[in-house]
C-alpha positions in Angstrom: 63.3 -128.7 -94.8 66.5 -126.8 -94.6 66.4 -124.4 -91.6 69.2 -122.1 -92.6 70.4 -121.7 -96.2 73.3 -119.5 -97.3 74.1 -119.0 -101.0 77.3 -117.4 -102.1 78.2 -116.6 -105.7 81.8 -117.6 -106.4 81.9 -117.4 -110.2 79.8 -115.2 -112.4 80.3 -112.9 -115.4 80.6 -109.9 -113.1 82.3 -109.3 -109.8 81.1 -107.0 -107.0 83.8 -106.6 -104.5 87.5 -105.7 -103.9 89.9 -108.3 -105.4 87.1 -110.4 -106.9 87.3 -111.6 -110.5 84.5 -112.2 -113.0 84.5 -114.7 -115.9 81.8 -116.1 -118.2 80.6 -119.0 -116.0 78.8 -119.9 -112.8 79.6 -121.5 -109.5 77.6 -121.1 -106.3 78.3 -122.4 -102.9 75.2 -123.7 -101.1 75.4 -124.1 -97.4 72.3 -125.9 -96.2 72.4 -126.1 -92.4 75.7 -128.0 -92.0 75.9 -129.4 -95.5 78.1 -127.8 -98.1 77.5 -128.2 -101.8 79.2 -126.6 -104.7 76.8 -126.0 -107.6 78.9 -125.8 -110.8 82.6 -124.8 -111.0 82.9 -122.0 -113.5 85.6 -122.1 -116.2 88.3 -122.7 -113.6 90.2 -119.5 -113.8 88.6 -117.6 -110.8 86.9 -120.2 -108.5 89.7 -120.7 -106.0 90.8 -117.1 -106.1 87.4 -115.8 -105.4 86.8 -118.3 -102.6 90.1 -117.2 -100.9 89.1 -113.5 -101.3 85.8 -114.2 -99.6 87.4 -116.3 -96.8 85.7 -119.5 -97.9 87.2 -122.9 -97.5 86.4 -125.3 -100.3 88.5 -128.1 -99.0 85.7 -129.6 -96.8 82.7 -129.4 -99.2 80.4 -132.5 -99.0 79.4 -132.6 -102.6 79.6 -131.1 -106.1 76.6 -130.9 -108.4 76.8 -130.0 -112.1 73.9 -128.3 -113.8 75.1 -129.5 -117.2 78.3 -130.4 -119.1 79.4 -127.1 -120.7 82.9 -125.7 -120.0 81.7 -122.6 -118.2 80.1 -124.8 -115.5 82.6 -127.7 -115.4 85.9 -126.1 -116.2 86.9 -125.8 -112.5 86.3 -129.4 -111.8 89.9 -130.6 -112.2 91.2 -128.0 -109.8 88.5 -128.3 -107.2 88.8 -132.2 -107.1 92.5 -131.8 -106.3 91.8 -129.8 -103.1 88.7 -131.5 -101.8 88.4 -134.6 -99.7 86.6 -137.0 -102.0 83.2 -135.3 -102.2 80.1 -136.9 -103.7 79.6 -135.9 -107.3 76.1 -135.4 -108.7 75.7 -135.2 -112.5 73.7 -136.5 -115.4 75.6 -139.1 -117.6 75.4 -136.7 -120.6 77.4 -134.1 -118.7 80.6 -135.9 -119.6 79.9 -136.6 -123.3 81.4 -134.4 -126.1 79.7 -131.1 -126.7 80.1 -128.6 -129.5 78.8 -125.1 -130.5 79.7 -122.9 -133.5 82.7 -121.8 -131.5 84.1 -125.4 -131.3 84.4 -127.9 -128.4 82.6 -126.7 -125.3 82.4 -129.8 -123.1 83.7 -130.8 -119.7 87.5 -131.0 -119.3 86.9 -134.4 -117.6 85.0 -136.9 -119.8 86.4 -140.0 -118.3 84.3 -141.6 -115.6 87.3 -143.4 -114.2 89.1 -140.2 -113.4 86.0 -138.8 -111.6 85.7 -142.1 -109.6 89.3 -141.7 -108.4 88.7 -138.3 -107.0 85.2 -138.7 -105.5 83.7 -140.8 -102.8 80.7 -141.6 -105.0 79.2 -140.6 -108.3 75.4 -140.2 -108.3 73.9 -140.1 -111.8 70.9 -137.8 -111.9 68.7 -138.8 -114.8 65.7 -138.5 -112.6 64.8 -136.3 -109.6 67.4 -137.0 -107.0 67.4 -136.1 -103.3 70.8 -134.9 -102.0 69.7 -134.4 -98.4 66.2 -134.0 -97.0 64.9 -130.7 -98.3 67.4 -130.4 -101.2 67.4 -132.1 -104.5 68.2 -132.0 -108.3 65.6 -132.2 -111.0 67.4 -134.6 -113.3 66.3 -134.3 -117.0 63.5 -131.7 -117.3 60.5 -132.4 -119.5 60.0 -129.8 -122.2 56.5 -128.8 -123.0 56.4 -125.0 -123.6 56.3 -124.1 -127.3 58.3 -120.9 -126.9 61.3 -122.4 -125.1 64.4 -123.9 -126.6 68.0 -124.7 -125.6 69.1 -121.1 -126.3 71.6 -121.8 -129.1 73.1 -124.2 -131.6 74.6 -127.2 -129.8 75.9 -130.6 -131.2 77.4 -133.8 -129.8 79.8 -134.2 -132.7 82.6 -132.0 -134.2 80.9 -132.1 -137.7 77.7 -130.7 -136.3 75.6 -133.6 -137.6 73.8 -134.5 -134.4 72.0 -131.9 -132.3 72.6 -131.9 -128.6 69.3 -131.5 -126.8 71.1 -131.1 -123.5 69.3 -133.8 -121.5 71.9 -133.2 -118.8 70.5 -129.7 -118.0 69.1 -129.7 -114.5 68.3 -127.4 -111.6 68.7 -127.4 -107.8 65.8 -126.9 -105.5 65.8 -126.3 -101.7 62.9 -126.1 -99.3 63.4 -123.4 -96.7 61.2 -121.6 -94.1 60.3 -118.7 -96.4 59.6 -121.0 -99.3 61.2 -122.9 -102.2 64.5 -121.7 -103.5 65.5 -122.7 -107.1 69.1 -122.4 -108.4 69.5 -122.6 -112.2 72.7 -123.3 -114.1 71.8 -122.1 -117.6 68.1 -123.3 -117.8 68.7 -124.8 -121.2 65.5 -126.7 -120.7 63.7 -123.4 -120.3 62.9 -121.5 -117.1 59.2 -122.1 -117.5 59.7 -125.8 -118.1 62.1 -126.0 -115.1 59.8 -124.2 -112.7 56.8 -126.3 -113.8 58.7 -129.5 -113.2 60.0 -128.5 -109.8 56.4 -127.5 -108.8 55.4 -131.1 -109.7 58.3 -132.8 -107.9 57.8 -130.9 -104.6 54.8 -130.2 -105.2 54.4 -126.4 -104.7 52.2 -123.6 -106.0 54.7 -120.9 -104.9 58.4 -120.4 -105.4 60.1 -117.9 -103.1 63.4 -117.3 -105.0 64.9 -118.1 -108.4 68.7 -117.6 -108.9 71.1 -118.3 -111.7 71.3 -118.3 -115.5 68.2 -118.3 -117.7 69.8 -118.3 -121.2 67.5 -115.7 -122.6 70.1 -113.9 -124.7 68.3 -114.7 -127.9 64.8 -114.8 -126.5 62.1 -113.0 -128.5 59.6 -110.6 -126.8 56.9 -113.4 -126.6 59.2 -115.7 -124.7 60.3 -112.9 -122.3 56.7 -112.0 -121.6 55.8 -115.7 -121.0 58.8 -116.1 -118.6 57.8 -113.0 -116.6 54.3 -114.2 -116.5 55.3 -117.6 -115.1 57.5 -116.1 -112.5 54.5 -114.0 -111.4 52.3 -117.2 -111.5 54.6 -118.8 -108.9 54.7 -115.6 -106.9 58.5 -115.3 -106.9 59.6 -112.9 -104.3 63.3 -112.7 -105.2 64.8 -113.1 -108.7 68.6 -113.2 -109.1 69.0 -113.7 -112.8 72.6 -113.7 -114.0 75.3 -115.3 -116.1 73.7 -116.2 -119.5 70.4 -114.5 -119.0 71.4 -111.4 -120.9 71.2 -107.7 -120.0 68.1 -107.0 -122.0 66.2 -110.0 -120.5 67.4 -109.1 -116.9 66.1 -105.5 -117.5 62.8 -106.8 -118.8 62.3 -109.1 -115.8 63.4 -106.4 -113.4 60.8 -104.0 -114.9 57.9 -106.5 -114.9 58.6 -108.2 -111.6 60.1 -105.6 -109.3 61.8 -108.2 -107.2 65.1 -108.6 -109.0 68.4 -108.2 -107.3 72.0 -108.0 -108.6 73.7 -111.4 -108.1 77.3 -111.2 -109.0 80.6 -112.7 -107.6 80.6 -112.0 -103.9 76.8 -111.9 -103.4 75.7 -113.8 -100.3 72.0 -114.5 -99.7 70.5 -116.1 -96.6 67.2 -117.8 -96.2 65.9 -118.9 -92.8 63.2 -118.4 -90.3 63.9 -114.7 -90.1 63.8 -114.1 -93.9 61.0 -111.6 -94.7 
């Protein structure tokens, strides 16, 4: 179990402090006791700037974990690898394969394993649940069973849009802390319900204390929103920090139904430890 966890939002669509910048993307610094992990890297335009504004040193991070291979989560990878000291890199193999949407190419700026190997101390492929340190791990590929959930959009692995990208690389981070389990989502392309159910099996847990990150509910119909809110209630979530790709309407819906939502934008710092209520 992690005794003291600090989560700082470095990249998000909105910014909440003087001199901070927002961009469509996500990056969260996770400080678990003495271990420092960067979860996603945003598009790459604001990560280093926001870290400096917040007085955060990214040079000595121990690891980088990628939730999936889209540009708004991997775009900062080239710049962060230049300033870090060979961190461990956690990612699914499909995170560095070509990816397309109706807008065009949306994949990672680095799709060459050799380049990643050169700038990291080790690459850990996360196709299955993977422990990073005791008390913290990644889900790997998430089973999809709920009939109302989908990837949240049209995605392909080829420029001609012939082969659908099911986004098997989508994964979440889970951390065991004194107040309970903390889950960090990138985009939840596997579905928030599927993700939480799978984490509850991995741990196993019947309660989840906090859920933070993107839920990709922009196009979700009322049924899916109701089901998502019901599942968060089922796991007795005490703190919900939905952001990035969740969508304003979905965030408002969850806020109304759960009453435990908080604003999680660039500059937000959350702490979980023995004194957390």
